[in-house]
mmJSON file of the N, C-alpha and C atoms, coordinates in Angstrom:
{"data_MODEL":{"atom_site":{
"group_PDB":["ATOM","ATOM","ATOM","ATOM","ATOM","ATOM","ATOM","ATOM","ATOM","ATOM","ATOM","ATOM","ATOM","ATOM","ATOM","ATOM","ATOM","ATOM","ATOM","ATOM","ATOM","ATOM","ATOM","ATOM","ATOM","ATOM","ATOM","ATOM","ATOM","ATOM","ATOM","ATOM","ATOM","ATOM","ATOM","ATOM","ATOM","ATOM","ATOM","ATOM","ATOM","ATOM","ATOM","ATOM","ATOM","ATOM","ATOM","ATOM","ATOM","ATOM","ATOM","ATOM","ATOM","ATOM","ATOM","ATOM","ATOM","ATOM","ATOM","ATOM","ATOM","ATOM","ATOM","ATOM","ATOM","ATOM","ATOM","ATOM","ATOM","ATOM","ATOM","ATOM","ATOM","ATOM","ATOM","ATOM","ATOM","ATOM","ATOM","ATOM","ATOM","ATOM","ATOM","ATOM","ATOM","ATOM","ATOM","ATOM","ATOM","ATOM","ATOM","ATOM","ATOM","ATOM","ATOM","ATOM","ATOM","ATOM","ATOM","ATOM","ATOM","ATOM","ATOM","ATOM","ATOM","ATOM","ATOM","ATOM","ATOM","ATOM","ATOM","ATOM","ATOM","ATOM","ATOM","ATOM","ATOM","ATOM","ATOM","ATOM","ATOM","ATOM","ATOM","ATOM","ATOM","ATOM","ATOM","ATOM","ATOM","ATOM","ATOM","ATOM","ATOM","ATOM","ATOM","ATOM","ATOM","ATOM","ATOM","ATOM","ATOM","ATOM","ATOM","ATOM","ATOM","ATOM","ATOM","ATOM","ATOM","ATOM","ATOM","ATOM","ATOM","ATOM","ATOM","ATOM","ATOM","ATOM","ATOM","ATOM","ATOM","ATOM","ATOM","ATOM","ATOM","ATOM","ATOM","ATOM","ATOM","ATOM","ATOM","ATOM","ATOM","ATOM","ATOM","ATOM","ATOM","ATOM","ATOM","ATOM","ATOM","ATOM","ATOM","ATOM","ATOM","ATOM","ATOM","ATOM","ATOM","ATOM","ATOM","ATOM","ATOM","ATOM","ATOM","ATOM","ATOM","ATOM","ATOM","ATOM","ATOM","ATOM","ATOM","ATOM","ATOM","ATOM","ATOM","ATOM","ATOM","ATOM","ATOM","ATOM","ATOM","ATOM","ATOM","ATOM","ATOM","ATOM","ATOM","ATOM","ATOM","ATOM"],
"id":[1,2,3,4,5,6,7,8,9,10,11,12,13,14,15,16,17,18,19,20,21,22,23,24,25,26,27,28,29,30,31,32,33,34,35,36,37,38,39,40,41,42,43,44,45,46,47,48,49,50,51,52,53,54,55,56,57,58,59,60,61,62,63,64,65,66,67,68,69,70,71,72,73,74,75,76,77,78,79,80,81,82,83,84,85,86,87,88,89,90,91,92,93,94,95,96,97,98,99,100,101,102,103,104,105,106,107,108,109,110,111,112,113,114,115,116,117,118,119,120,121,122,123,124,125,126,127,128,129,130,131,132,133,134,135,136,137,138,139,140,141,142,143,144,145,146,147,148,149,150,151,152,153,154,155,156,157,158,159,160,161,162,163,164,165,166,167,168,169,170,171,172,173,174,175,176,177,178,179,180,181,182,183,184,185,186,187,188,189,190,191,192,193,194,195,196,197,198,199,200,201,202,203,204,205,206,207,208,209,210,211,212,213,214,215,216,217,218,219,220,221,222],
"type_symbol":["N","C","C","N","C","C","N","C","C","N","C","C","N","C","C","N","C","C","N","C","C","N","C","C","N","C","C","N","C","C","N","C","C","N","C","C","N","C","C","N","C","C","N","C","C","N","C","C","N","C","C","N","C","C","N","C","C","N","C","C","N","C","C","N","C","C","N","C","C","N","C","C","N","C","C","N","C","C","N","C","C","N","C","C","N","C","C","N","C","C","N","C","C","N","C","C","N","C","C","N","C","C","N","C","C","N","C","C","N","C","C","N","C","C","N","C","C","N","C","C","N","C","C","N","C","C","N","C","C","N","C","C","N","C","C","N","C","C","N","C","C","N","C","C","N","C","C","N","C","C","N","C","C","N","C","C","N","C","C","N","C","C","N","C","C","N","C","C","N","C","C","N","C","C","N","C","C","N","C","C","N","C","C","N","C","C","N","C","C","N","C","C","N","C","C","N","C","C","N","C","C","N","C","C","N","C","C","N","C","C","N","C","C","N","C","C","N","C","C","N","C","C"],
"label_atom_id":["N","CA","C","N","CA","C","N","CA","C","N","CA","C","N","CA","C","N","CA","C","N","CA","C","N","CA","C","N","CA","C","N","CA","C","N","CA","C","N","CA","C","N","CA","C","N","CA","C","N","CA","C","N","CA","C","N","CA","C","N","CA","C","N","CA","C","N","CA","C","N","CA","C","N","CA","C","N","CA","C","N","CA","C","N","CA","C","N","CA","C","N","CA","C","N","CA","C","N","CA","C","N","CA","C","N","CA","C","N","CA","C","N","CA","C","N","CA","C","N","CA","C","N","CA","C","N","CA","C","N","CA","C","N","CA","C","N","CA","C","N","CA","C","N","CA","C","N","CA","C","N","CA","C","N","CA","C","N","CA","C","N","CA","C","N","CA","C","N","CA","C","N","CA","C","N","CA","C","N","CA","C","N","CA","C","N","CA","C","N","CA","C","N","CA","C","N","CA","C","N","CA","C","N","CA","C","N","CA","C","N","CA","C","N","CA","C","N","CA","C","N","CA","C","N","CA","C","N","CA","C","N","CA","C","N","CA","C","N","CA","C","N","CA","C","N","CA","C","N","CA","C","N","CA","C","N","CA","C"],
"label_alt_id":[null,null,null,null,null,null,null,null,null,null,null,null,null,null,null,null,null,null,null,null,null,null,null,null,null,null,null,null,null,null,null,null,null,null,null,null,null,null,null,null,null,null,null,null,null,null,null,null,null,null,null,null,null,null,null,null,null,null,null,null,null,null,null,null,null,null,null,null,null,null,null,null,null,null,null,null,null,null,null,null,null,null,null,null,null,null,null,null,null,null,null,null,null,null,null,null,null,null,null,null,null,null,null,null,null,null,null,null,null,null,null,null,null,null,null,null,null,null,null,null,null,null,null,null,null,null,null,null,null,null,null,null,null,null,null,null,null,null,null,null,null,null,null,null,null,null,null,null,null,null,null,null,null,null,null,null,null,null,null,null,null,null,null,null,null,null,null,null,null,null,null,null,null,null,null,null,null,null,null,null,null,null,null,null,null,null,null,null,null,null,null,null,null,null,null,null,null,null,null,null,null,null,null,null,null,null,null,null,null,null,null,null,null,null,null,null,null,null,null,null,null,null],
"label_comp_id":["MET","MET","MET","SER","SER","SER","LEU","LEU","LEU","SER","SER","SER","PRO","PRO","PRO","ARG","ARG","ARG","VAL","VAL","VAL","ARG","ARG","ARG","ARG","ARG","ARG","VAL","VAL","VAL","LEU","LEU","LEU","ILE","ILE","ILE","GLU","GLU","GLU","ALA","ALA","ALA","LEU","LEU","LEU","ALA","ALA","ALA","LYS","LYS","LYS","HIS","HIS","HIS","LEU","LEU","LEU","PRO","PRO","PRO","PRO","PRO","PRO","SER","SER","SER","ALA","ALA","ALA","ALA","ALA","ALA","ALA","ALA","ALA","LEU","LEU","LEU","HIS","HIS","HIS","LEU","LEU","LEU","LEU","LEU","LEU","ASP","ASP","ASP","VAL","VAL","VAL","ASN","ASN","ASN","GLY","GLY","GLY","ALA","ALA","ALA","ALA","ALA","ALA","GLY","GLY","GLY","ASP","ASP","ASP","VAL","VAL","VAL","LEU","LEU","LEU","SER","SER","SER","ALA","ALA","ALA","LEU","LEU","LEU","ARG","ARG","ARG","ALA","ALA","ALA","ASP","ASP","ASP","LEU","LEU","LEU","VAL","VAL","VAL","VAL","VAL","VAL","ILE","ILE","ILE","ALA","ALA","ALA","VAL","VAL","VAL","PRO","PRO","PRO","ALA","ALA","ALA","ASP","ASP","ASP","PRO","PRO","PRO","SER","SER","SER","ALA","ALA","ALA","TRP","TRP","TRP","ALA","ALA","ALA","VAL","VAL","VAL","ALA","ALA","ALA","ALA","ALA","ALA","ASP","ASP","ASP","SER","SER","SER","ILE","ILE","ILE","ASP","ASP","ASP","ALA","ALA","ALA","VAL","VAL","VAL","VAL","VAL","VAL","ALA","ALA","ALA","PHE","PHE","PHE","ASP","ASP","ASP","SER","SER","SER","VAL","VAL","VAL"],
"label_asym_id":["A","A","A","A","A","A","A","A","A","A","A","A","A","A","A","A","A","A","A","A","A","A","A","A","A","A","A","A","A","A","A","A","A","A","A","A","A","A","A","A","A","A","A","A","A","A","A","A","A","A","A","A","A","A","A","A","A","A","A","A","A","A","A","A","A","A","A","A","A","A","A","A","A","A","A","A","A","A","A","A","A","A","A","A","A","A","A","A","A","A","A","A","A","A","A","A","A","A","A","A","A","A","A","A","A","A","A","A","A","A","A","A","A","A","A","A","A","A","A","A","A","A","A","A","A","A","A","A","A","A","A","A","A","A","A","A","A","A","A","A","A","A","A","A","A","A","A","A","A","A","A","A","A","A","A","A","A","A","A","A","A","A","A","A","A","A","A","A","A","A","A","A","A","A","A","A","A","A","A","A","A","A","A","A","A","A","A","A","A","A","A","A","A","A","A","A","A","A","A","A","A","A","A","A","A","A","A","A","A","A","A","A","A","A","A","A","A","A","A","A","A","A"],
"label_entity_id":["1","1","1","1","1","1","1","1","1","1","1","1","1","1","1","1","1","1","1","1","1","1","1","1","1","1","1","1","1","1","1","1","1","1","1","1","1","1","1","1","1","1","1","1","1","1","1","1","1","1","1","1","1","1","1","1","1","1","1","1","1","1","1","1","1","1","1","1","1","1","1","1","1","1","1","1","1","1","1","1","1","1","1","1","1","1","1","1","1","1","1","1","1","1","1","1","1","1","1","1","1","1","1","1","1","1","1","1","1","1","1","1","1","1","1","1","1","1","1","1","1","1","1","1","1","1","1","1","1","1","1","1","1","1","1","1","1","1","1","1","1","1","1","1","1","1","1","1","1","1","1","1","1","1","1","1","1","1","1","1","1","1","1","1","1","1","1","1","1","1","1","1","1","1","1","1","1","1","1","1","1","1","1","1","1","1","1","1","1","1","1","1","1","1","1","1","1","1","1","1","1","1","1","1","1","1","1","1","1","1","1","1","1","1","1","1","1","1","1","1","1","1"],
"label_seq_id":[1,1,1,2,2,2,3,3,3,4,4,4,5,5,5,6,6,6,7,7,7,8,8,8,9,9,9,10,10,10,11,11,11,12,12,12,13,13,13,14,14,14,15,15,15,16,16,16,17,17,17,18,18,18,19,19,19,20,20,20,21,21,21,22,22,22,23,23,23,24,24,24,25,25,25,26,26,26,27,27,27,28,28,28,29,29,29,30,30,30,31,31,31,32,32,32,33,33,33,34,34,34,35,35,35,36,36,36,37,37,37,38,38,38,39,39,39,40,40,40,41,41,41,42,42,42,43,43,43,44,44,44,45,45,45,46,46,46,47,47,47,48,48,48,49,49,49,50,50,50,51,51,51,52,52,52,53,53,53,54,54,54,55,55,55,56,56,56,57,57,57,58,58,58,59,59,59,60,60,60,61,61,61,62,62,62,63,63,63,64,64,64,65,65,65,66,66,66,67,67,67,68,68,68,69,69,69,70,70,70,71,71,71,72,72,72,73,73,73,74,74,74],
"pdbx_PDB_ins_code":[null,null,null,null,null,null,null,null,null,null,null,null,null,null,null,null,null,null,null,null,null,null,null,null,null,null,null,null,null,null,null,null,null,null,null,null,null,null,null,null,null,null,null,null,null,null,null,null,null,null,null,null,null,null,null,null,null,null,null,null,null,null,null,null,null,null,null,null,null,null,null,null,null,null,null,null,null,null,null,null,null,null,null,null,null,null,null,null,null,null,null,null,null,null,null,null,null,null,null,null,null,null,null,null,null,null,null,null,null,null,null,null,null,null,null,null,null,null,null,null,null,null,null,null,null,null,null,null,null,null,null,null,null,null,null,null,null,null,null,null,null,null,null,null,null,null,null,null,null,null,null,null,null,null,null,null,null,null,null,null,null,null,null,null,null,null,null,null,null,null,null,null,null,null,null,null,null,null,null,null,null,null,null,null,null,null,null,null,null,null,null,null,null,null,null,null,null,null,null,null,null,null,null,null,null,null,null,null,null,null,null,null,null,null,null,null,null,null,null,null,null,null],
"Cartn_x":[-15.427,-14.407,-13.608,-13.411,-12.814,-11.305,-10.528,-9.036,-8.53,-7.54,-6.889,-6.196,-6.006,-5.302,-3.945,-3.229,-1.871,-1.925,-2.871,-2.958,-3.385,-4.31,-4.764,-3.628,-2.715,-1.562,-0.621,-0.247,0.615,0.097,-1.129,-1.706,-1.692,-1.974,-1.871,-0.446,0.542,1.976,2.29,1.876,2.118,1.501,0.389,-0.313,0.475,1.103,1.863,3.062,3.552,4.714,4.287,2.941,2.453,2.048,2.062,1.719,2.86,2.433,3.487,4.35,5.58,6.4,5.852,6.177,5.762,6.93,6.876,7.937,7.656,6.493,6.143,5.098,3.947,2.782,1.953,1.629,0.721,-0.69,-1.603,-3.025,-3.643,-4.042,-4.595,-6.063,-6.904,-8.308,-8.47,-8.895,-9.001,-10.471,-10.929,-12.329,-12.699,-13.643,-14.003,-12.99,-11.94,-10.976,-10.266,-10.18,-9.627,-8.156,-7.475,-5.989,-5.189,-5.851,-5.061,-4.155,-4.528,-3.697,-2.431,-2.482,-1.276,-0.451,-1.022,-0.242,0.45,-0.279,0.367,1.51,1.489,2.59,3.789,3.614,4.684,5.256,4.349,4.87,4.397,5.373,5.124,4.551,4.744,4.338,2.858,2.121,0.708,-0.216,-1.116,-2.295,-3.462,-4.002,-5.12,-6.427,-7.314,-8.708,-9.589,-10.171,-11.11,-12.484,-13.025,-14.403,-15.252,-16.608,-17.435,-17.372,-17.916,-17.89,-18.692,-19.792,-20.6,-19.951,-19.559,-18.861,-19.73,-20.971,-21.795,-21.667,-21.12,-21.018,-19.527,-18.676,-17.33,-17.388,-16.724,-16.698,-15.218,-14.842,-13.375,-13.261,-12.441,-12.204,-11.562,-11.917,-11.279,-9.812,-9.067,-7.642,-6.913,-7.558,-6.901,-6.476,-6.619,-6.11,-5.164,-4.087,-3.017,-3.17,-3.885,-4.028,-5.306,-5.814,-7.009,-6.763,-7.073,-7.101,-8.543,-8.834,-10.167,-9.791,-9.239,-8.907,-10.054,-10.319,-11.381,-12.751,-12.916,-14.21,-15.08,-16.308,-17.172,-18.072],
"Cartn_y":[-26.568,-27.129,-26.115,-26.512,-25.669,-25.884,-24.802,-24.972,-24.903,-25.614,-25.587,-24.213,-23.687,-22.451,-22.4,-23.545,-23.647,-23.56,-24.3,-24.355,-22.893,-22.278,-21.001,-20.048,-20.103,-19.169,-19.41,-20.723,-20.991,-20.421,-20.585,-20.137,-18.605,-17.886,-16.379,-15.886,-16.616,-16.291,-16.427,-17.463,-17.613,-16.527,-16.127,-15.007,-13.726,-13.481,-12.318,-12.069,-13.245,-13.141,-12.4,-12.409,-11.793,-10.406,-9.789,-8.367,-7.473,-6.414,-5.532,-4.885,-4.476,-3.739,-2.356,-1.676,-0.321,0.598,1.864,2.769,3.175,3.44,3.899,2.996,2.946,2.164,1.573,0.312,-0.322,-0.38,0.264,0.266,-0.985,-1.868,-3.217,-3.379,-3.674,-3.868,-5.388,-5.757,-7.158,-7.436,-8.193,-8.59,-9.594,-9.339,-10.137,-10.138,-9.355,-9.285,-10.626,-11.54,-12.852,-12.888,-11.938,-12.184,-10.967,-9.939,-8.791,-8.933,-9.758,-9.855,-10.626,-11.646,-12.392,-11.499,-10.89,-10.028,-8.87,-8.258,-7.127,-7.594,-8.812,-9.356,-9.628,-9.858,-10.208,-8.879,-7.899,-6.581,-5.43,-4.744,-3.574,-2.376,-2.4,-1.298,-1.37,-2.36,-2.534,-1.617,-1.029,-0.31,-1.187,-1.986,-2.88,-2.304,-2.375,-1.836,-3.066,-3.514,-4.692,-4.189,-4.93,-4.634,-5.86,-5.757,-6.906,-7.401,-8.561,-9.224,-8.421,-7.782,-6.994,-5.647,-5.497,-4.305,-3.054,-3.211,-1.935,-1.371,-2.138,-1.619,-1.041,-1.035,-0.441,1.009,1.607,3.047,3.463,3.268,3.466,4.594,5.533,6.56,6.057,6.565,6.126,6.392,5.551,5.558,5.61,4.923,4.96,3.595,2.613,1.207,0.776,0.089,-0.432,-1.906,-2.65,-4.025,-4.579,-5.666,-6.213,-7.778,-8.262,-9.722,-10.134,-11.385,-11.966,-13.434,-13.659,-14.944,-15.758,-16.976,-17.785,-17.114,-16.381,-15.687,-16.39,-16.548,-17.236,-16.218],
"Cartn_z":[1.301,1.943,2.839,4.106,5.047,4.968,5.041,5.063,6.619,6.785,8.115,8.188,9.462,9.594,8.937,9.107,8.481,6.931,6.336,4.896,4.373,5.082,4.767,4.752,5.813,5.916,4.829,4.516,3.447,2.086,1.81,0.509,0.506,1.497,1.564,1.476,2.065,1.842,0.393,-0.3,-1.725,-2.511,-2.082,-2.792,-2.635,-1.513,-1.151,-2.249,-2.795,-3.727,-5.01,-5.305,-6.474,-6.395,-5.229,-5.02,-5.669,-6.243,-6.776,-5.729,-6.035,-5.115,-4.954,-3.83,-3.655,-3.171,-3.54,-3.145,-1.633,-1.245,0.051,0.716,0.103,0.665,-0.442,-0.353,-1.289,-0.644,-1.281,-0.728,-1.455,-0.492,-0.931,-0.404,-1.335,-1.043,-0.722,0.459,0.906,0.889,-0.096,-0.167,0.901,1.73,2.862,3.989,3.889,4.984,5.395,4.419,4.663,4.721,4.08,3.905,4.493,4.972,5.301,6.526,7.512,8.664,8.307,7.59,7.179,6.272,5.318,4.334,5.142,6.012,6.834,7.683,8.102,8.893,7.995,6.681,5.706,5.156,5.079,4.294,5.096,5.652,6.487,5.558,4.257,3.437,3.075,3.584,3.081,3.91,3.28,3.902,3.422,4.38,3.979,4.339,3.316,3.395,3.203,4.264,4.163,3.734,2.754,2.268,2.215,2.184,2.023,0.551,0.351,-0.945,-2.02,-1.559,-2.491,-2.883,-4.183,-4.592,-4.37,-4.383,-4.281,-2.833,-1.962,-0.567,-0.322,-1.329,-1.22,-1.233,-0.246,-0.238,-0.413,-1.73,-1.973,-3.122,-2.888,-3.839,-5.077,-6.242,-7.457,-7.489,-8.081,-8.152,-6.788,-5.793,-4.403,-4.071,-4.884,-4.674,-5.591,-5.045,-5.898,-6.322,-5.46,-5.621,-4.917,-5.45,-4.813,-4.618,-3.358,-3.09,-2.718,-3.192,-2.727,-2.456,-1.263,-0.9,-0.262,-0.724,-0.198,-0.314,-1.372,-1.594,-2.709,-2.373,-3.358,-3.921],
"occupancy":[1.0,1.0,1.0,1.0,1.0,1.0,1.0,1.0,1.0,1.0,1.0,1.0,1.0,1.0,1.0,1.0,1.0,1.0,1.0,1.0,1.0,1.0,1.0,1.0,1.0,1.0,1.0,1.0,1.0,1.0,1.0,1.0,1.0,1.0,1.0,1.0,1.0,1.0,1.0,1.0,1.0,1.0,1.0,1.0,1.0,1.0,1.0,1.0,1.0,1.0,1.0,1.0,1.0,1.0,1.0,1.0,1.0,1.0,1.0,1.0,1.0,1.0,1.0,1.0,1.0,1.0,1.0,1.0,1.0,1.0,1.0,1.0,1.0,1.0,1.0,1.0,1.0,1.0,1.0,1.0,1.0,1.0,1.0,1.0,1.0,1.0,1.0,1.0,1.0,1.0,1.0,1.0,1.0,1.0,1.0,1.0,1.0,1.0,1.0,1.0,1.0,1.0,1.0,1.0,1.0,1.0,1.0,1.0,1.0,1.0,1.0,1.0,1.0,1.0,1.0,1.0,1.0,1.0,1.0,1.0,1.0,1.0,1.0,1.0,1.0,1.0,1.0,1.0,1.0,1.0,1.0,1.0,1.0,1.0,1.0,1.0,1.0,1.0,1.0,1.0,1.0,1.0,1.0,1.0,1.0,1.0,1.0,1.0,1.0,1.0,1.0,1.0,1.0,1.0,1.0,1.0,1.0,1.0,1.0,1.0,1.0,1.0,1.0,1.0,1.0,1.0,1.0,1.0,1.0,1.0,1.0,1.0,1.0,1.0,1.0,1.0,1.0,1.0,1.0,1.0,1.0,1.0,1.0,1.0,1.0,1.0,1.0,1.0,1.0,1.0,1.0,1.0,1.0,1.0,1.0,1.0,1.0,1.0,1.0,1.0,1.0,1.0,1.0,1.0,1.0,1.0,1.0,1.0,1.0,1.0,1.0,1.0,1.0,1.0,1.0,1.0,1.0,1.0,1.0,1.0,1.0,1.0],
"B_iso_or_equiv":[0.0,0.0,0.0,0.0,0.0,0.0,0.0,0.0,0.0,0.0,0.0,0.0,0.0,0.0,0.0,0.0,0.0,0.0,0.0,0.0,0.0,0.0,0.0,0.0,0.0,0.0,0.0,0.0,0.0,0.0,0.0,0.0,0.0,0.0,0.0,0.0,0.0,0.0,0.0,0.0,0.0,0.0,0.0,0.0,0.0,0.0,0.0,0.0,0.0,0.0,0.0,0.0,0.0,0.0,0.0,0.0,0.0,0.0,0.0,0.0,0.0,0.0,0.0,0.0,0.0,0.0,0.0,0.0,0.0,0.0,0.0,0.0,0.0,0.0,0.0,0.0,0.0,0.0,0.0,0.0,0.0,0.0,0.0,0.0,0.0,0.0,0.0,0.0,0.0,0.0,0.0,0.0,0.0,0.0,0.0,0.0,0.0,0.0,0.0,0.0,0.0,0.0,0.0,0.0,0.0,0.0,0.0,0.0,0.0,0.0,0.0,0.0,0.0,0.0,0.0,0.0,0.0,0.0,0.0,0.0,0.0,0.0,0.0,0.0,0.0,0.0,0.0,0.0,0.0,0.0,0.0,0.0,0.0,0.0,0.0,0.0,0.0,0.0,0.0,0.0,0.0,0.0,0.0,0.0,0.0,0.0,0.0,0.0,0.0,0.0,0.0,0.0,0.0,0.0,0.0,0.0,0.0,0.0,0.0,0.0,0.0,0.0,0.0,0.0,0.0,0.0,0.0,0.0,0.0,0.0,0.0,0.0,0.0,0.0,0.0,0.0,0.0,0.0,0.0,0.0,0.0,0.0,0.0,0.0,0.0,0.0,0.0,0.0,0.0,0.0,0.0,0.0,0.0,0.0,0.0,0.0,0.0,0.0,0.0,0.0,0.0,0.0,0.0,0.0,0.0,0.0,0.0,0.0,0.0,0.0,0.0,0.0,0.0,0.0,0.0,0.0,0.0,0.0,0.0,0.0,0.0,0.0],
"pdbx_formal_charge":[null,null,null,null,null,null,null,null,null,null,null,null,null,null,null,null,null,null,null,null,null,null,null,null,null,null,null,null,null,null,null,null,null,null,null,null,null,null,null,null,null,null,null,null,null,null,null,null,null,null,null,null,null,null,null,null,null,null,null,null,null,null,null,null,null,null,null,null,null,null,null,null,null,null,null,null,null,null,null,null,null,null,null,null,null,null,null,null,null,null,null,null,null,null,null,null,null,null,null,null,null,null,null,null,null,null,null,null,null,null,null,null,null,null,null,null,null,null,null,null,null,null,null,null,null,null,null,null,null,null,null,null,null,null,null,null,null,null,null,null,null,null,null,null,null,null,null,null,null,null,null,null,null,null,null,null,null,null,null,null,null,null,null,null,null,null,null,null,null,null,null,null,null,null,null,null,null,null,null,null,null,null,null,null,null,null,null,null,null,null,null,null,null,null,null,null,null,null,null,null,null,null,null,null,null,null,null,null,null,null,null,null,null,null,null,null,null,null,null,null,null,null],
"auth_seq_id":[1,1,1,2,2,2,3,3,3,4,4,4,5,5,5,6,6,6,7,7,7,8,8,8,9,9,9,10,10,10,11,11,11,12,12,12,13,13,13,14,14,14,15,15,15,16,16,16,17,17,17,18,18,18,19,19,19,20,20,20,21,21,21,22,22,22,23,23,23,24,24,24,25,25,25,26,26,26,27,27,27,28,28,28,29,29,29,30,30,30,31,31,31,32,32,32,33,33,33,34,34,34,35,35,35,36,36,36,37,37,37,38,38,38,39,39,39,40,40,40,41,41,41,42,42,42,43,43,43,44,44,44,45,45,45,46,46,46,47,47,47,48,48,48,49,49,49,50,50,50,51,51,51,52,52,52,53,53,53,54,54,54,55,55,55,56,56,56,57,57,57,58,58,58,59,59,59,60,60,60,61,61,61,62,62,62,63,63,63,64,64,64,65,65,65,66,66,66,67,67,67,68,68,68,69,69,69,70,70,70,71,71,71,72,72,72,73,73,73,74,74,74],
"auth_comp_id":["MET","MET","MET","SER","SER","SER","LEU","LEU","LEU","SER","SER","SER","PRO","PRO","PRO","ARG","ARG","ARG","VAL","VAL","VAL","ARG","ARG","ARG","ARG","ARG","ARG","VAL","VAL","VAL","LEU","LEU","LEU","ILE","ILE","ILE","GLU","GLU","GLU","ALA","ALA","ALA","LEU","LEU","LEU","ALA","ALA","ALA","LYS","LYS","LYS","HIS","HIS","HIS","LEU","LEU","LEU","PRO","PRO","PRO","PRO","PRO","PRO","SER","SER","SER","ALA","ALA","ALA","ALA","ALA","ALA","ALA","ALA","ALA","LEU","LEU","LEU","HIS","HIS","HIS","LEU","LEU","LEU","LEU","LEU","LEU","ASP","ASP","ASP","VAL","VAL","VAL","ASN","ASN","ASN","GLY","GLY","GLY","ALA","ALA","ALA","ALA","ALA","ALA","GLY","GLY","GLY","ASP","ASP","ASP","VAL","VAL","VAL","LEU","LEU","LEU","SER","SER","SER","ALA","ALA","ALA","LEU","LEU","LEU","ARG","ARG","ARG","ALA","ALA","ALA","ASP","ASP","ASP","LEU","LEU","LEU","VAL","VAL","VAL","VAL","VAL","VAL","ILE","ILE","ILE","ALA","ALA","ALA","VAL","VAL","VAL","PRO","PRO","PRO","ALA","ALA","ALA","ASP","ASP","ASP","PRO","PRO","PRO","SER","SER","SER","ALA","ALA","ALA","TRP","TRP","TRP","ALA","ALA","ALA","VAL","VAL","VAL","ALA","ALA","ALA","ALA","ALA","ALA","ASP","ASP","ASP","SER","SER","SER","ILE","ILE","ILE","ASP","ASP","ASP","ALA","ALA","ALA","VAL","VAL","VAL","VAL","VAL","VAL","ALA","ALA","ALA","PHE","PHE","PHE","ASP","ASP","ASP","SER","SER","SER","VAL","VAL","VAL"],
"auth_asym_id":["A","A","A","A","A","A","A","A","A","A","A","A","A","A","A","A","A","A","A","A","A","A","A","A","A","A","A","A","A","A","A","A","A","A","A","A","A","A","A","A","A","A","A","A","A","A","A","A","A","A","A","A","A","A","A","A","A","A","A","A","A","A","A","A","A","A","A","A","A","A","A","A","A","A","A","A","A","A","A","A","A","A","A","A","A","A","A","A","A","A","A","A","A","A","A","A","A","A","A","A","A","A","A","A","A","A","A","A","A","A","A","A","A","A","A","A","A","A","A","A","A","A","A","A","A","A","A","A","A","A","A","A","A","A","A","A","A","A","A","A","A","A","A","A","A","A","A","A","A","A","A","A","A","A","A","A","A","A","A","A","A","A","A","A","A","A","A","A","A","A","A","A","A","A","A","A","A","A","A","A","A","A","A","A","A","A","A","A","A","A","A","A","A","A","A","A","A","A","A","A","A","A","A","A","A","A","A","A","A","A","A","A","A","A","A","A","A","A","A","A","A","A"],
"auth_atom_id":["N","CA","C","N","CA","C","N","CA","C","N","CA","C","N","CA","C","N","CA","C","N","CA","C","N","CA","C","N","CA","C","N","CA","C","N","CA","C","N","CA","C","N","CA","C","N","CA","C","N","CA","C","N","CA","C","N","CA","C","N","CA","C","N","CA","C","N","CA","C","N","CA","C","N","CA","C","N","CA","C","N","CA","C","N","CA","C","N","CA","C","N","CA","C","N","CA","C","N","CA","C","N","CA","C","N","CA","C","N","CA","C","N","CA","C","N","CA","C","N","CA","C","N","CA","C","N","CA","C","N","CA","C","N","CA","C","N","CA","C","N","CA","C","N","CA","C","N","CA","C","N","CA","C","N","CA","C","N","CA","C","N","CA","C","N","CA","C","N","CA","C","N","CA","C","N","CA","C","N","CA","C","N","CA","C","N","CA","C","N","CA","C","N","CA","C","N","CA","C","N","CA","C","N","CA","C","N","CA","C","N","CA","C","N","CA","C","N","CA","C","N","CA","C","N","CA","C","N","CA","C","N","CA","C","N","CA","C","N","CA","C","N","CA","C","N","CA","C","N","CA","C","N","CA","C","N","CA","C"],
"pdbx_PDB_model_num":[1,1,1,1,1,1,1,1,1,1,1,1,1,1,1,1,1,1,1,1,1,1,1,1,1,1,1,1,1,1,1,1,1,1,1,1,1,1,1,1,1,1,1,1,1,1,1,1,1,1,1,1,1,1,1,1,1,1,1,1,1,1,1,1,1,1,1,1,1,1,1,1,1,1,1,1,1,1,1,1,1,1,1,1,1,1,1,1,1,1,1,1,1,1,1,1,1,1,1,1,1,1,1,1,1,1,1,1,1,1,1,1,1,1,1,1,1,1,1,1,1,1,1,1,1,1,1,1,1,1,1,1,1,1,1,1,1,1,1,1,1,1,1,1,1,1,1,1,1,1,1,1,1,1,1,1,1,1,1,1,1,1,1,1,1,1,1,1,1,1,1,1,1,1,1,1,1,1,1,1,1,1,1,1,1,1,1,1,1,1,1,1,1,1,1,1,1,1,1,1,1,1,1,1,1,1,1,1,1,1,1,1,1,1,1,1,1,1,1,1,1,1]
}}}
């Protein structure tokens, strides 16, 4: 099922309410890069790192990520 751009944005905005607060910058891993643009527009403290769905392809240092989002990911 495909989501309309408006519904997609509303759902990502709702997701943003569940991200933890940050003192300086929140490092966010965005699986498939589906939510990063909307989340960055809502929160200036985000450092978004988009990665593919396959975790074996993630080049992320240990203890460098504060939160993970996987919006519309199968």
